[in-house]
N, CA, C, O and CB atoms as a CASP TS submission, in Angstrom:
PFRMAT TS
TARGET T0000
AUTHOR 0000-0000-0000
METHOD Language model
MODEL 1
PARENT N/A
ATOM      1  N   MET     1      12.157  59.365 -10.054  1.00  0.00           N
ATOM      2  CA  MET     1      13.542  59.108  -9.730  1.00  0.00           C
ATOM      3  C   MET     1      13.741  57.594  -9.652  1.00  0.00           C
ATOM      4  O   MET     1      13.088  56.942  -8.837  1.00  0.00           O
ATOM      5  CB  MET     1      13.946  59.805  -8.396  1.00  0.00           C
ATOM      6  N   PRO     2      14.608  57.021 -10.462  1.00  0.00           N
ATOM      7  CA  PRO     2      14.867  55.588 -10.374  1.00  0.00           C
ATOM      8  C   PRO     2      15.515  55.246  -9.038  1.00  0.00           C
ATOM      9  O   PRO     2      16.382  55.973  -8.551  1.00  0.00           O
ATOM     10  CB  PRO     2      15.762  55.127 -11.537  1.00  0.00           C
ATOM     11  N   ALA     3      15.094  54.154  -8.466  1.00  0.00           N
ATOM     12  CA  ALA     3      15.660  53.743  -7.183  1.00  0.00           C
ATOM     13  C   ALA     3      15.547  52.236  -7.038  1.00  0.00           C
ATOM     14  O   ALA     3      14.696  51.603  -7.662  1.00  0.00           O
ATOM     15  CB  ALA     3      14.951  54.457  -6.007  1.00  0.00           C
ATOM     16  N   VAL     4      16.390  51.683  -6.230  1.00  0.00           N
ATOM     17  CA  VAL     4      16.323  50.276  -5.880  1.00  0.00           C
ATOM     18  C   VAL     4      15.787  50.206  -4.466  1.00  0.00           C
ATOM     19  O   VAL     4      16.388  50.764  -3.549  1.00  0.00           O
ATOM     20  CB  VAL     4      17.720  49.567  -6.010  1.00  0.00           C
ATOM     21  N   PHE     5      14.664  49.528  -4.276  1.00  0.00           N
ATOM     22  CA  PHE     5      14.078  49.449  -2.947  1.00  0.00           C
ATOM     23  C   PHE     5      14.708  48.300  -2.185  1.00  0.00           C
ATOM     24  O   PHE     5      14.706  47.159  -2.647  1.00  0.00           O
ATOM     25  CB  PHE     5      12.548  49.277  -3.025  1.00  0.00           C
ATOM     26  N   LEU     6      15.245  48.605  -1.018  1.00  0.00           N
ATOM     27  CA  LEU     6      15.888  47.607  -0.186  1.00  0.00           C
ATOM     28  C   LEU     6      14.937  47.053   0.866  1.00  0.00           C
ATOM     29  O   LEU     6      15.313  46.167   1.633  1.00  0.00           O
ATOM     30  CB  LEU     6      17.111  48.196   0.479  1.00  0.00           C
ATOM     31  N   GLY     7      13.743  47.548   0.909  1.00  0.00           N
ATOM     32  CA  GLY     7      12.767  47.088   1.884  1.00  0.00           C
ATOM     33  C   GLY     7      11.378  47.205   1.309  1.00  0.00           C
ATOM     34  O   GLY     7      11.186  47.803   0.251  1.00  0.00           O
ATOM     35  N   ARG     8      10.398  46.633   2.006  1.00  0.00           N
ATOM     36  CA  ARG     8       9.008  46.724   1.549  1.00  0.00           C
ATOM     37  C   ARG     8       8.149  47.170   2.710  1.00  0.00           C
ATOM     38  O   ARG     8       8.503  46.979   3.874  1.00  0.00           O
ATOM     39  CB  ARG     8       8.502  45.365   0.978  1.00  0.00           C
ATOM     40  N   GLY     9       7.027  47.763   2.385  1.00  0.00           N
ATOM     41  CA  GLY     9       6.092  48.126   3.429  1.00  0.00           C
ATOM     42  C   GLY     9       5.967  49.616   3.610  1.00  0.00           C
ATOM     43  O   GLY     9       5.976  50.375   2.641  1.00  0.00           O
ATOM     44  N   TRP    10       5.852  50.029   4.849  1.00  0.00           N
ATOM     45  CA  TRP    10       5.560  51.428   5.140  1.00  0.00           C
ATOM     46  C   TRP    10       6.794  52.309   5.119  1.00  0.00           C
ATOM     47  O   TRP    10       6.669  53.530   5.026  1.00  0.00           O
ATOM     48  CB  TRP    10       4.893  51.542   6.473  1.00  0.00           C
ATOM     49  N   ARG    11       7.987  51.725   5.202  1.00  0.00           N
ATOM     50  CA  ARG    11       9.221  52.513   5.207  1.00  0.00           C
ATOM     51  C   ARG    11      10.275  51.772   4.398  1.00  0.00           C
ATOM     52  O   ARG    11      10.430  50.559   4.542  1.00  0.00           O
ATOM     53  CB  ARG    11       9.722  52.777   6.665  1.00  0.00           C
ATOM     54  N   SER    12      10.990  52.482   3.559  1.00  0.00           N
ATOM     55  CA  SER    12      12.045  51.871   2.760  1.00  0.00           C
ATOM     56  C   SER    12      13.265  52.773   2.731  1.00  0.00           C
ATOM     57  O   SER    12      13.153  53.999   2.732  1.00  0.00           O
ATOM     58  CB  SER    12      11.555  51.586   1.332  1.00  0.00           C
ATOM     59  N   ASP    13      14.424  52.148   2.705  1.00  0.00           N
ATOM     60  CA  ASP    13      15.655  52.878   2.432  1.00  0.00           C
ATOM     61  C   ASP    13      16.005  52.564   0.989  1.00  0.00           C
ATOM     62  O   ASP    13      16.125  51.398   0.613  1.00  0.00           O
ATOM     63  CB  ASP    13      16.829  52.482   3.432  1.00  0.00           C
ATOM     64  N   VAL    14      16.167  53.590   0.190  1.00  0.00           N
ATOM     65  CA  VAL    14      16.417  53.387  -1.227  1.00  0.00           C
ATOM     66  C   VAL    14      17.822  53.837  -1.592  1.00  0.00           C
ATOM     67  O   VAL    14      18.348  54.818  -1.067  1.00  0.00           O
ATOM     68  CB  VAL    14      15.385  54.134  -2.066  1.00  0.00           C
ATOM     69  N   LEU    15      18.394  53.097  -2.493  1.00  0.00           N
ATOM     70  CA  LEU    15      19.720  53.396  -3.016  1.00  0.00           C
ATOM     71  C   LEU    15      19.513  54.058  -4.371  1.00  0.00           C
ATOM     72  O   LEU    15      18.869  53.488  -5.252  1.00  0.00           O
ATOM     73  CB  LEU    15      20.618  52.097  -3.128  1.00  0.00           C
ATOM     74  N   ARG    16      20.045  55.234  -4.537  1.00  0.00           N
ATOM     75  CA  ARG    16      19.859  55.952  -5.794  1.00  0.00           C
ATOM     76  C   ARG    16      20.741  55.348  -6.884  1.00  0.00           C
ATOM     77  O   ARG    16      21.957  55.249  -6.727  1.00  0.00           O
ATOM     78  CB  ARG    16      20.176  57.451  -5.614  1.00  0.00           C
ATOM     79  N   LEU    17      20.119  54.949  -7.984  1.00  0.00           N
ATOM     80  CA  LEU    17      20.849  54.342  -9.091  1.00  0.00           C
ATOM     81  C   LEU    17      21.850  55.305  -9.712  1.00  0.00           C
ATOM     82  O   LEU    17      22.915  54.886 -10.165  1.00  0.00           O
ATOM     83  CB  LEU    17      19.882  53.857 -10.148  1.00  0.00           C
ATOM     84  N   VAL    18      21.521  56.586  -9.736  1.00  0.00           N
ATOM     85  CA  VAL    18      22.423  57.582 -10.315  1.00  0.00           C
ATOM     86  C   VAL    18      23.776  57.532  -9.605  1.00  0.00           C
ATOM     87  O   VAL    18      24.824  57.575 -10.250  1.00  0.00           O
ATOM     88  CB  VAL    18      21.809  59.005 -10.218  1.00  0.00           C
ATOM     89  N   ASP    19      23.746  57.443  -8.280  1.00  0.00           N
ATOM     90  CA  ASP    19      24.996  57.388  -7.519  1.00  0.00           C
ATOM     91  C   ASP    19      25.759  56.094  -7.788  1.00  0.00           C
ATOM     92  O   ASP    19      26.989  56.095  -7.838  1.00  0.00           O
ATOM     93  CB  ASP    19      24.711  57.522  -6.025  1.00  0.00           C
ATOM     94  N   SER    20      25.029  54.991  -7.961  1.00  0.00           N
ATOM     95  CA  SER    20      25.678  53.715  -8.265  1.00  0.00           C
ATOM     96  C   SER    20      26.360  53.760  -9.633  1.00  0.00           C
ATOM     97  O   SER    20      27.475  53.262  -9.791  1.00  0.00           O
ATOM     98  CB  SER    20      24.653  52.569  -8.224  1.00  0.00           C
ATOM     99  N   PHE    21      25.691  54.356 -10.614  1.00  0.00           N
ATOM    100  CA  PHE    21      26.277  54.466 -11.947  1.00  0.00           C
ATOM    101  C   PHE    21      27.511  55.365 -11.925  1.00  0.00           C
ATOM    102  O   PHE    21      28.498  55.099 -12.611  1.00  0.00           O
ATOM    103  CB  PHE    21      25.243  55.007 -12.942  1.00  0.00           C
ATOM    104  N   ARG    22      27.443  56.419 -11.140  1.00  0.00           N
ATOM    105  CA  ARG    22      28.581  57.336 -11.029  1.00  0.00           C
ATOM    106  C   ARG    22      29.781  56.595 -10.423  1.00  0.00           C
ATOM    107  O   ARG    22      30.915  56.755 -10.874  1.00  0.00           O
ATOM    108  CB  ARG    22      28.208  58.583 -10.161  1.00  0.00           C
ATOM    109  N   GLN    23      29.515  55.794  -9.410  1.00  0.00           N
ATOM    110  CA  GLN    23      30.579  55.022  -8.761  1.00  0.00           C
ATOM    111  C   GLN    23      31.153  53.983  -9.728  1.00  0.00           C
ATOM    112  O   GLN    23      32.365  53.770  -9.762  1.00  0.00           O
ATOM    113  CB  GLN    23      30.045  54.328  -7.482  1.00  0.00           C
ATOM    114  N   ALA    24      30.293  53.344 -10.505  1.00  0.00           N
ATOM    115  CA  ALA    24      30.757  52.359 -11.493  1.00  0.00           C
ATOM    116  C   ALA    24      31.621  53.034 -12.552  1.00  0.00           C
ATOM    117  O   ALA    24      32.626  52.470 -12.988  1.00  0.00           O
ATOM    118  CB  ALA    24      29.556  51.646 -12.161  1.00  0.00           C
ATOM    119  N   ALA    25      31.234  54.239 -12.968  1.00  0.00           N
ATOM    120  CA  ALA    25      32.017  54.963 -13.965  1.00  0.00           C
ATOM    121  C   ALA    25      33.416  55.262 -13.441  1.00  0.00           C
ATOM    122  O   ALA    25      34.382  55.246 -14.205  1.00  0.00           O
ATOM    123  CB  ALA    25      31.310  56.265 -14.359  1.00  0.00           C
ATOM    124  N   SER    26      33.529  55.532 -12.156  1.00  0.00           N
ATOM    125  CA  SER    26      34.838  55.782 -11.551  1.00  0.00           C
ATOM    126  C   SER    26      35.721  54.539 -11.643  1.00  0.00           C
ATOM    127  O   SER    26      36.913  54.634 -11.937  1.00  0.00           O
ATOM    128  CB  SER    26      34.680  56.214 -10.082  1.00  0.00           C
ATOM    129  N   TYR    27      35.124  53.370 -11.388  1.00  0.00           N
ATOM    130  CA  TYR    27      35.875  52.112 -11.510  1.00  0.00           C
ATOM    131  C   TYR    27      36.329  51.877 -12.946  1.00  0.00           C
ATOM    132  O   TYR    27      37.475  51.498 -13.186  1.00  0.00           O
ATOM    133  CB  TYR    27      35.019  50.928 -11.033  1.00  0.00           C
ATOM    134  N   VAL    28      35.427  52.103 -13.896  1.00  0.00           N
ATOM    135  CA  VAL    28      35.769  51.906 -15.311  1.00  0.00           C
ATOM    136  C   VAL    28      36.900  52.846 -15.708  1.00  0.00           C
ATOM    137  O   VAL    28      37.825  52.443 -16.414  1.00  0.00           O
ATOM    138  CB  VAL    28      34.531  52.140 -16.217  1.00  0.00           C
ATOM    139  N   ASP    29      36.831  54.086 -15.261  1.00  0.00           N
ATOM    140  CA  ASP    29      37.878  55.058 -15.564  1.00  0.00           C
ATOM    141  C   ASP    29      39.235  54.576 -15.055  1.00  0.00           C
ATOM    142  O   ASP    29      40.237  54.653 -15.766  1.00  0.00           O
ATOM    143  CB  ASP    29      37.536  56.422 -14.950  1.00  0.00           C
ATOM    144  N   ARG    30      39.259  54.084 -13.833  1.00  0.00           N
ATOM    145  CA  ARG    30      40.529  53.622 -13.256  1.00  0.00           C
ATOM    146  C   ARG    30      41.068  52.403 -13.998  1.00  0.00           C
ATOM    147  O   ARG    30      42.277  52.280 -14.196  1.00  0.00           O
ATOM    148  CB  ARG    30      40.349  53.287 -11.770  1.00  0.00           C
ATOM    149  N   ILE    31      40.176  51.502 -14.408  1.00  0.00           N
ATOM    150  CA  ILE    31      40.609  50.313 -15.153  1.00  0.00           C
ATOM    151  C   ILE    31      41.160  50.723 -16.512  1.00  0.00           C
ATOM    152  O   ILE    31      42.188  50.203 -16.946  1.00  0.00           O
ATOM    153  CB  ILE    31      39.439  49.312 -15.327  1.00  0.00           C
ATOM    154  N   LEU    32      40.486  51.650 -17.185  1.00  0.00           N
ATOM    155  CA  LEU    32      40.955  52.103 -18.497  1.00  0.00           C
ATOM    156  C   LEU    32      42.280  52.859 -18.403  1.00  0.00           C
ATOM    157  O   LEU    32      43.027  52.929 -19.379  1.00  0.00           O
ATOM    158  CB  LEU    32      39.903  52.990 -19.150  1.00  0.00           C
ATOM    159  N   ARG    33      42.568  53.418 -17.243  1.00  0.00           N
ATOM    160  CA  ARG    33      43.835  54.105 -17.035  1.00  0.00           C
ATOM    161  C   ARG    33      44.956  53.151 -16.613  1.00  0.00           C
ATOM    162  O   ARG    33      46.089  53.578 -16.393  1.00  0.00           O
ATOM    163  CB  ARG    33      43.663  55.186 -15.993  1.00  0.00           C
ATOM    164  N   GLY    34      44.633  51.852 -16.501  1.00  0.00           N
ATOM    165  CA  GLY    34      45.680  50.870 -16.234  1.00  0.00           C
ATOM    166  C   GLY    34      45.646  50.186 -14.883  1.00  0.00           C
ATOM    167  O   GLY    34      46.425  49.260 -14.658  1.00  0.00           O
ATOM    168  N   ASP    35      44.772  50.604 -13.967  1.00  0.00           N
ATOM    169  CA  ASP    35      44.687  49.921 -12.670  1.00  0.00           C
ATOM    170  C   ASP    35      44.141  48.508 -12.866  1.00  0.00           C
ATOM    171  O   ASP    35      43.281  48.276 -13.716  1.00  0.00           O
ATOM    172  CB  ASP    35      43.788  50.720 -11.678  1.00  0.00           C
ATOM    173  N   LYS    36      44.644  47.583 -12.081  1.00  0.00           N
ATOM    174  CA  LYS    36      44.143  46.221 -12.129  1.00  0.00           C
ATOM    175  C   LYS    36      42.845  46.143 -11.330  1.00  0.00           C
ATOM    176  O   LYS    36      42.782  46.647 -10.209  1.00  0.00           O
ATOM    177  CB  LYS    36      45.196  45.221 -11.580  1.00  0.00           C
ATOM    178  N   PRO    37      41.808  45.518 -11.890  1.00  0.00           N
ATOM    179  CA  PRO    37      40.540  45.407 -11.163  1.00  0.00           C
ATOM    180  C   PRO    37      40.700  44.758  -9.784  1.00  0.00           C
ATOM    181  O   PRO    37      40.005  45.140  -8.842  1.00  0.00           O
ATOM    182  CB  PRO    37      39.549  44.607 -11.986  1.00  0.00           C
ATOM    183  N   ALA    38      41.595  43.794  -9.655  1.00  0.00           N
ATOM    184  CA  ALA    38      41.792  43.109  -8.372  1.00  0.00           C
ATOM    185  C   ALA    38      42.378  44.042  -7.317  1.00  0.00           C
ATOM    186  O   ALA    38      42.244  43.790  -6.119  1.00  0.00           O
ATOM    187  CB  ALA    38      42.704  41.898  -8.554  1.00  0.00           C
ATOM    188  N   ASP    39      43.031  45.124  -7.762  1.00  0.00           N
ATOM    189  CA  ASP    39      43.643  46.061  -6.813  1.00  0.00           C
ATOM    190  C   ASP    39      42.692  47.176  -6.362  1.00  0.00           C
ATOM    191  O   ASP    39      43.016  47.936  -5.449  1.00  0.00           O
ATOM    192  CB  ASP    39      44.874  46.678  -7.436  1.00  0.00           C
ATOM    193  N   LEU    40      41.541  47.271  -6.989  1.00  0.00           N
ATOM    194  CA  LEU    40      40.594  48.326  -6.635  1.00  0.00           C
ATOM    195  C   LEU    40      39.849  47.951  -5.362  1.00  0.00           C
ATOM    196  O   LEU    40      39.470  46.793  -5.186  1.00  0.00           O
ATOM    197  CB  LEU    40      39.598  48.579  -7.788  1.00  0.00           C
ATOM    198  N   PRO    41      39.634  48.913  -4.476  1.00  0.00           N
ATOM    199  CA  PRO    41      38.918  48.628  -3.229  1.00  0.00           C
ATOM    200  C   PRO    41      37.430  48.386  -3.474  1.00  0.00           C
ATOM    201  O   PRO    41      36.838  48.942  -4.399  1.00  0.00           O
ATOM    202  CB  PRO    41      39.099  49.779  -2.241  1.00  0.00           C
ATOM    203  N   VAL    42      36.853  47.563  -2.643  1.00  0.00           N
ATOM    204  CA  VAL    42      35.411  47.352  -2.693  1.00  0.00           C
ATOM    205  C   VAL    42      34.760  48.525  -1.975  1.00  0.00           C
ATOM    206  O   VAL    42      35.153  48.884  -0.865  1.00  0.00           O
ATOM    207  CB  VAL    42      34.997  45.975  -2.042  1.00  0.00           C
ATOM    208  N   GLN    43      33.767  49.116  -2.615  1.00  0.00           N
ATOM    209  CA  GLN    43      33.096  50.265  -2.019  1.00  0.00           C
ATOM    210  C   GLN    43      31.619  49.956  -1.843  1.00  0.00           C
ATOM    211  O   GLN    43      30.978  49.374  -2.719  1.00  0.00           O
ATOM    212  CB  GLN    43      33.288  51.529  -2.885  1.00  0.00           C
ATOM    213  N   ALA    44      31.099  50.353  -0.707  1.00  0.00           N
ATOM    214  CA  ALA    44      29.676  50.191  -0.431  1.00  0.00           C
ATOM    215  C   ALA    44      28.954  51.494  -0.742  1.00  0.00           C
ATOM    216  O   ALA    44      29.564  52.562  -0.796  1.00  0.00           O
ATOM    217  CB  ALA    44      29.437  49.767   1.043  1.00  0.00           C
ATOM    218  N   ALA    45      27.671  51.390  -0.942  1.00  0.00           N
ATOM    219  CA  ALA    45      26.863  52.576  -1.187  1.00  0.00           C
ATOM    220  C   ALA    45      26.943  53.511   0.022  1.00  0.00           C
ATOM    221  O   ALA    45      26.982  53.061   1.167  1.00  0.00           O
ATOM    222  CB  ALA    45      25.393  52.186  -1.485  1.00  0.00           C
ATOM    223  N   THR    46      26.965  54.797  -0.248  1.00  0.00           N
ATOM    224  CA  THR    46      27.072  55.772   0.835  1.00  0.00           C
ATOM    225  C   THR    46      25.860  56.689   0.920  1.00  0.00           C
ATOM    226  O   THR    46      25.648  57.336   1.946  1.00  0.00           O
ATOM    227  CB  THR    46      28.318  56.600   0.658  1.00  0.00           C
ATOM    228  N   LYS    47      25.066  56.754  -0.133  1.00  0.00           N
ATOM    229  CA  LYS    47      23.908  57.642  -0.138  1.00  0.00           C
ATOM    230  C   LYS    47      22.629  56.812  -0.201  1.00  0.00           C
ATOM    231  O   LYS    47      22.428  56.017  -1.120  1.00  0.00           O
ATOM    232  CB  LYS    47      23.976  58.634  -1.330  1.00  0.00           C
ATOM    233  N   PHE    48      21.782  57.012   0.783  1.00  0.00           N
ATOM    234  CA  PHE    48      20.480  56.362   0.832  1.00  0.00           C
ATOM    235  C   PHE    48      19.429  57.423   1.080  1.00  0.00           C
ATOM    236  O   PHE    48      19.725  58.486   1.626  1.00  0.00           O
ATOM    237  CB  PHE    48      20.434  55.260   1.930  1.00  0.00           C
ATOM    238  N   GLU    49      18.214  57.136   0.682  1.00  0.00           N
ATOM    239  CA  GLU    49      17.093  58.011   0.969  1.00  0.00           C
ATOM    240  C   GLU    49      16.061  57.203   1.744  1.00  0.00           C
ATOM    241  O   GLU    49      15.874  56.013   1.491  1.00  0.00           O
ATOM    242  CB  GLU    49      16.485  58.611  -0.341  1.00  0.00           C
ATOM    243  N   THR    50      15.397  57.855   2.683  1.00  0.00           N
ATOM    244  CA  THR    50      14.344  57.203   3.449  1.00  0.00           C
ATOM    245  C   THR    50      12.989  57.652   2.907  1.00  0.00           C
ATOM    246  O   THR    50      12.710  58.846   2.802  1.00  0.00           O
ATOM    247  CB  THR    50      14.473  57.529   4.968  1.00  0.00           C
ATOM    248  N   VAL    51      12.154  56.669   2.564  1.00  0.00           N
ATOM    249  CA  VAL    51      10.827  56.931   2.031  1.00  0.00           C
ATOM    250  C   VAL    51       9.808  56.328   2.992  1.00  0.00           C
ATOM    251  O   VAL    51       9.916  55.156   3.354  1.00  0.00           O
ATOM    252  CB  VAL    51      10.665  56.347   0.587  1.00  0.00           C
ATOM    253  N   VAL    52       8.822  57.116   3.407  1.00  0.00           N
ATOM    254  CA  VAL    52       7.772  56.645   4.312  1.00  0.00           C
ATOM    255  C   VAL    52       6.443  56.660   3.566  1.00  0.00           C
ATOM    256  O   VAL    52       6.056  57.673   2.984  1.00  0.00           O
ATOM    257  CB  VAL    52       7.696  57.527   5.603  1.00  0.00           C
ATOM    258  N   ASN    53       5.750  55.522   3.590  1.00  0.00           N
ATOM    259  CA  ASN    53       4.450  55.407   2.946  1.00  0.00           C
ATOM    260  C   ASN    53       3.376  55.458   4.035  1.00  0.00           C
ATOM    261  O   ASN    53       3.148  54.470   4.734  1.00  0.00           O
ATOM    262  CB  ASN    53       4.345  54.086   2.102  1.00  0.00           C
ATOM    263  N   LEU    54       2.720  56.608   4.175  1.00  0.00           N
ATOM    264  CA  LEU    54       1.727  56.790   5.226  1.00  0.00           C
ATOM    265  C   LEU    54       0.473  55.943   5.003  1.00  0.00           C
ATOM    266  O   LEU    54      -0.155  55.499   5.964  1.00  0.00           O
ATOM    267  CB  LEU    54       1.346  58.248   5.319  1.00  0.00           C
ATOM    268  N   LYS    55       0.110  55.721   3.743  1.00  0.00           N
ATOM    269  CA  LYS    55      -1.069  54.909   3.440  1.00  0.00           C
ATOM    270  C   LYS    55      -0.874  53.479   3.939  1.00  0.00           C
ATOM    271  O   LYS    55      -1.775  52.898   4.543  1.00  0.00           O
ATOM    272  CB  LYS    55      -1.355  54.912   1.923  1.00  0.00           C
ATOM    273  N   THR    56       0.302  52.918   3.683  1.00  0.00           N
ATOM    274  CA  THR    56       0.590  51.561   4.138  1.00  0.00           C
ATOM    275  C   THR    56       0.703  51.504   5.657  1.00  0.00           C
ATOM    276  O   THR    56       0.223  50.560   6.284  1.00  0.00           O
ATOM    277  CB  THR    56       1.879  51.045   3.495  1.00  0.00           C
ATOM    278  N   ALA    57       1.335  52.512   6.246  1.00  0.00           N
ATOM    279  CA  ALA    57       1.458  52.554   7.703  1.00  0.00           C
ATOM    280  C   ALA    57       0.074  52.567   8.348  1.00  0.00           C
ATOM    281  O   ALA    57      -0.159  51.873   9.338  1.00  0.00           O
ATOM    282  CB  ALA    57       2.271  53.791   8.147  1.00  0.00           C
ATOM    283  N   LYS    58      -0.834  53.350   7.791  1.00  0.00           N
ATOM    284  CA  LYS    58      -2.195  53.418   8.326  1.00  0.00           C
ATOM    285  C   LYS    58      -2.900  52.077   8.183  1.00  0.00           C
ATOM    286  O   LYS    58      -3.588  51.631   9.101  1.00  0.00           O
ATOM    287  CB  LYS    58      -2.998  54.515   7.616  1.00  0.00           C
ATOM    288  N   ALA    59      -2.728  51.427   7.017  1.00  0.00           N
ATOM    289  CA  ALA    59      -3.357  50.122   6.788  1.00  0.00           C
ATOM    290  C   ALA    59      -2.834  49.067   7.766  1.00  0.00           C
ATOM    291  O   ALA    59      -3.555  48.136   8.125  1.00  0.00           O
ATOM    292  CB  ALA    59      -3.114  49.661   5.346  1.00  0.00           C
ATOM    293  N   LEU    60      -1.588  49.217   8.190  1.00  0.00           N
ATOM    294  CA  LEU    60      -0.996  48.287   9.153  1.00  0.00           C
ATOM    295  C   LEU    60      -1.285  48.684  10.598  1.00  0.00           C
ATOM    296  O   LEU    60      -0.903  47.975  11.529  1.00  0.00           O
ATOM    297  CB  LEU    60       0.501  48.205   8.939  1.00  0.00           C
ATOM    298  N   GLY    61      -1.959  49.818  10.780  1.00  0.00           N
ATOM    299  CA  GLY    61      -2.278  50.291  12.122  1.00  0.00           C
ATOM    300  C   GLY    61      -1.091  50.884  12.855  1.00  0.00           C
ATOM    301  O   GLY    61      -1.045  50.867  14.085  1.00  0.00           O
ATOM    302  N   LEU    62      -0.129  51.410  12.103  1.00  0.00           N
ATOM    303  CA  LEU    62       1.079  51.982  12.698  1.00  0.00           C
ATOM    304  C   LEU    62       0.974  53.503  12.790  1.00  0.00           C
ATOM    305  O   LEU    62       0.389  54.148  11.921  1.00  0.00           O
ATOM    306  CB  LEU    62       2.317  51.584  11.881  1.00  0.00           C
ATOM    307  N   THR    63       1.535  54.052  13.826  1.00  0.00           N
ATOM    308  CA  THR    63       1.659  55.499  13.959  1.00  0.00           C
ATOM    309  C   THR    63       3.114  55.855  13.678  1.00  0.00           C
ATOM    310  O   THR    63       4.028  55.373  14.348  1.00  0.00           O
ATOM    311  CB  THR    63       1.208  55.994  15.388  1.00  0.00           C
ATOM    312  N   VAL    64       3.309  56.700  12.685  1.00  0.00           N
ATOM    313  CA  VAL    64       4.664  57.097  12.305  1.00  0.00           C
ATOM    314  C   VAL    64       5.058  58.303  13.158  1.00  0.00           C
ATOM    315  O   VAL    64       4.359  59.317  13.153  1.00  0.00           O
ATOM    316  CB  VAL    64       4.757  57.430  10.767  1.00  0.00           C
ATOM    317  N   PRO    65       6.168  58.204  13.887  1.00  0.00           N
ATOM    318  CA  PRO    65       6.606  59.331  14.720  1.00  0.00           C
ATOM    319  C   PRO    65       6.890  60.575  13.870  1.00  0.00           C
ATOM    320  O   PRO    65       7.447  60.473  12.777  1.00  0.00           O
ATOM    321  CB  PRO    65       7.865  58.944  15.523  1.00  0.00           C
ATOM    322  N   PRO    66       6.506  61.740  14.378  1.00  0.00           N
ATOM    323  CA  PRO    66       6.742  62.984  13.633  1.00  0.00           C
ATOM    324  C   PRO    66       8.215  63.188  13.268  1.00  0.00           C
ATOM    325  O   PRO    66       8.519  63.732  12.207  1.00  0.00           O
ATOM    326  CB  PRO    66       6.255  64.170  14.446  1.00  0.00           C
ATOM    327  N   GLY    67       9.121  62.760  14.134  1.00  0.00           N
ATOM    328  CA  GLY    67      10.547  62.906  13.850  1.00  0.00           C
ATOM    329  C   GLY    67      10.972  62.149  12.608  1.00  0.00           C
ATOM    330  O   GLY    67      11.823  62.614  11.849  1.00  0.00           O
ATOM    331  N   LEU    68      10.372  60.969  12.399  1.00  0.00           N
ATOM    332  CA  LEU    68      10.689  60.180  11.192  1.00  0.00           C
ATOM    333  C   LEU    68      10.158  60.861   9.955  1.00  0.00           C
ATOM    334  O   LEU    68      10.805  60.844   8.907  1.00  0.00           O
ATOM    335  CB  LEU    68      10.107  58.761  11.294  1.00  0.00           C
ATOM    336  N   LEU    69       8.977  61.466  10.062  1.00  0.00           N
ATOM    337  CA  LEU    69       8.406  62.179   8.919  1.00  0.00           C
ATOM    338  C   LEU    69       9.272  63.383   8.540  1.00  0.00           C
ATOM    339  O   LEU    69       9.462  63.670   7.358  1.00  0.00           O
ATOM    340  CB  LEU    69       6.967  62.635   9.234  1.00  0.00           C
ATOM    341  N   VAL    70       9.785  64.074   9.532  1.00  0.00           N
ATOM    342  CA  VAL    70      10.647  65.235   9.275  1.00  0.00           C
ATOM    343  C   VAL    70      11.964  64.785   8.647  1.00  0.00           C
ATOM    344  O   VAL    70      12.489  65.454   7.758  1.00  0.00           O
ATOM    345  CB  VAL    70      10.916  66.021  10.585  1.00  0.00           C
ATOM    346  N   ALA    71      12.494  63.659   9.105  1.00  0.00           N
ATOM    347  CA  ALA    71      13.794  63.189   8.627  1.00  0.00           C
ATOM    348  C   ALA    71      13.697  62.494   7.267  1.00  0.00           C
ATOM    349  O   ALA    71      14.705  62.362   6.572  1.00  0.00           O
ATOM    350  CB  ALA    71      14.406  62.240   9.644  1.00  0.00           C
ATOM    351  N   ALA    72      12.501  62.049   6.880  1.00  0.00           N
ATOM    352  CA  ALA    72      12.343  61.308   5.622  1.00  0.00           C
ATOM    353  C   ALA    72      12.633  62.202   4.425  1.00  0.00           C
ATOM    354  O   ALA    72      12.307  63.389   4.419  1.00  0.00           O
ATOM    355  CB  ALA    72      10.925  60.726   5.513  1.00  0.00           C
ATOM    356  N   ASP    73      13.250  61.606   3.418  1.00  0.00           N
ATOM    357  CA  ASP    73      13.517  62.328   2.172  1.00  0.00           C
ATOM    358  C   ASP    73      12.255  62.459   1.338  1.00  0.00           C
ATOM    359  O   ASP    73      12.091  63.414   0.579  1.00  0.00           O
ATOM    360  CB  ASP    73      14.606  61.621   1.365  1.00  0.00           C
ATOM    361  N   GLU    74      11.352  61.471   1.492  1.00  0.00           N
ATOM    362  CA  GLU    74      10.095  61.495   0.747  1.00  0.00           C
ATOM    363  C   GLU    74       9.012  60.862   1.605  1.00  0.00           C
ATOM    364  O   GLU    74       9.237  59.837   2.249  1.00  0.00           O
ATOM    365  CB  GLU    74      10.230  60.752  -0.619  1.00  0.00           C
ATOM    366  N   VAL    75       7.831  61.480   1.611  1.00  0.00           N
ATOM    367  CA  VAL    75       6.676  60.936   2.333  1.00  0.00           C
ATOM    368  C   VAL    75       5.572  60.734   1.308  1.00  0.00           C
ATOM    369  O   VAL    75       5.146  61.677   0.641  1.00  0.00           O
ATOM    370  CB  VAL    75       6.208  61.890   3.511  1.00  0.00           C
ATOM    371  N   ILE    76       5.113  59.492   1.192  1.00  0.00           N
ATOM    372  CA  ILE    76       4.029  59.163   0.279  1.00  0.00           C
ATOM    373  C   ILE    76       2.732  59.205   1.083  1.00  0.00           C
ATOM    374  O   ILE    76       2.572  58.473   2.060  1.00  0.00           O
ATOM    375  CB  ILE    76       4.246  57.756  -0.399  1.00  0.00           C
ATOM    376  N   GLU    77       1.812  60.063   0.664  1.00  0.00           N
ATOM    377  CA  GLU    77       0.566  60.262   1.423  1.00  0.00           C
ATOM    378  C   GLU    77      -0.410  59.158   1.154  1.00  0.00           C
ATOM    379  O   GLU    77      -1.511  59.158   1.704  1.00  0.00           O
ATOM    380  CB  GLU    77      -0.072  61.599   1.085  1.00  0.00           C
TER
END
């Protein structure tokens, strides 16, 4: 899955590129329909995924709380 990593280390929040492209397509559609780009609202990303890297956490001597592991979208062993 393509992703942009916003952090490094044992835990990262990733922004899914698919969602960004979908949002960009919406802007292009509105511009092609006649909306002025300056009139379009600025939108921030709304979907993020949490990835936990247990190997890195162990190397750093960190204990990852079980709640974070359950809530993570992906856990790298």
